[in-house]
Structure formats: C-alpha cells, structure tokens
C-alpha positions in Angstrom: 0.5 -0.4 -0.1 2.8 2.5 0.7 4.5 1.2 -2.7 1.1 1.9 -4.3 1.1 6.1 -2.8 5.1 6.9 -3.2 5.2 5.3 -6.2 3.9 8.5 -8.2 5.6 10.9 -6.3 8.6 9.3 -7.5 8.4 8.3 -11.1 7.6 13.0 -10.9 11.0 13.2 -9.3 12.9 11.3 -11.8 11.1 13.3 -14.7 12.3 16.6 -13.1 15.6 15.3 -12.4 15.5 15.0 -16.4 14.0 18.3 -17.2 16.9 20.3 -15.2 19.8 17.7 -16.5 19.0 18.2 -19.8 17.9 22.2 -19.8 21.1 22.6 -17.5 23.5 20.3 -20.1 21.7 20.4 -23.3 19.9 23.4 -24.3 21.6 25.8 -25.8 21.8 29.9 -25.4 20.3 31.4 -26.9 21.7 34.0 -27.5 25.8 33.9 -27.7 28.1 36.2 -28.0 31.6 36.4 -29.6 34.3 39.3 -29.3 36.3 39.2 -32.7 39.8 41.4 -32.9 39.7 44.1 -36.1 41.9 45.8 -38.7 40.7 49.0 -35.6 40.3 47.3 -32.2 37.7 44.8 -31.1 34.3 44.0 -31.7 31.1 41.2 -31.4 28.8 39.6 -33.5 25.9 38.2 -31.9 24.5 34.4 -33.2 21.1 32.9 -32.7 19.4 29.4 -33.8 23.4 29.7 -35.5 23.0 33.0 -37.6 24.8 35.6 -37.3 22.0 38.9 -36.5 24.5 41.1 -35.7 27.7 42.1 -36.8 29.2 45.4 -35.0 33.2 44.8 -35.8 33.1 48.6 -34.7 31.7 51.2 -31.9 28.3 51.9 -33.0 26.5 55.2 -33.5 30.3 56.4 -34.0 31.4 57.9 -37.1 34.3 56.5 -38.5 35.2 52.7 -38.2 37.3 52.6 -35.7 36.2 49.6 -33.4 36.5 49.4 -29.5 40.3 49.8 -27.0 39.9 46.0 -25.6 38.1 43.0 -26.4 36.6 44.3 -22.2 35.2 46.5 -23.7 33.4 44.3 -27.6 32.4 42.0 -24.2 30.7 44.3 -22.2 28.2 46.1 -25.3 27.2 43.4 -26.2 26.2 41.9 -23.5 23.2 44.6 -23.0 23.2 43.8 -26.3 22.3 40.7 -26.0 20.2 41.4 -22.6 17.6 44.2 -24.8 17.6 41.4 -27.3 16.5 39.1 -24.5 14.0 41.5 -23.7 12.3 41.9 -27.0 13.7 45.4 -28.2 14.7 44.8 -31.5 16.7 46.4 -32.8 18.2 46.5 -29.9 20.1 50.1 -29.6 22.3 52.3 -27.1 22.8 55.8 -27.5 25.3 58.0 -26.0 24.6 57.4 -22.3 23.9 53.9 -22.5 27.7 53.8 -24.5 29.5 55.9 -21.8 27.7 54.5 -19.0 29.7 51.1 -20.5 32.8 52.4 -20.2 33.5 53.7 -23.4 34.3 56.7 -25.2 31.8 58.3 -26.9 32.3 61.9 -29.6 
C-alpha cells in the first residue's frame, strides 16, 4: 500500500531531475556573444540559432570605423545588446549615454 502512494511522487521527481539535467547541459543559449579582433580594435557578433543576427565590428553610433579599444569593452557592450534582445527590443539600439555608462568613450 505504501509503495503505491510513493510511486507517483518518485516518477514526478525522476521527471523533474531529467528536465533539469537536460536544461542545464543540453539546451543551447538563445543568444551567443562572440568577440572578435578587427583591424581597428575589437568588435562583437551575436548569434541566434546558428545564424549571425548582429555583426558589430565598430563602436555603434559613432562616426568612422573605429573598433572598441579592448575586448572587455566589446564584451560589455555586446552583453548589453544581448540583454535588450532577450527583453524583446529589436533593434537593440544603444544611445551615447548607455555607451558612456559602459565605459566607452563617445564623441
């Protein structure tokens, strides 16, 4: 009698463990950020389901073709863009104040 009561609970727990393991180890992230070295500094790409959705080799919204001075800055800005994409913002534009807040020198 006691085994019959515990069986549904054990089955439910086993199912939850399987779902947790799958989501932690096998699910791909929805957006993947990649930094890249360019001829003029650093840039980033954002990939979604294996396709590049944003290729940003230069500092966005700034005149000229200047990349980010460091990989760290390119990654910080790319992470902010990914955050905006996850919130449903498209296009995920950044204004000069946001860039400045992230440590990017704006003109």
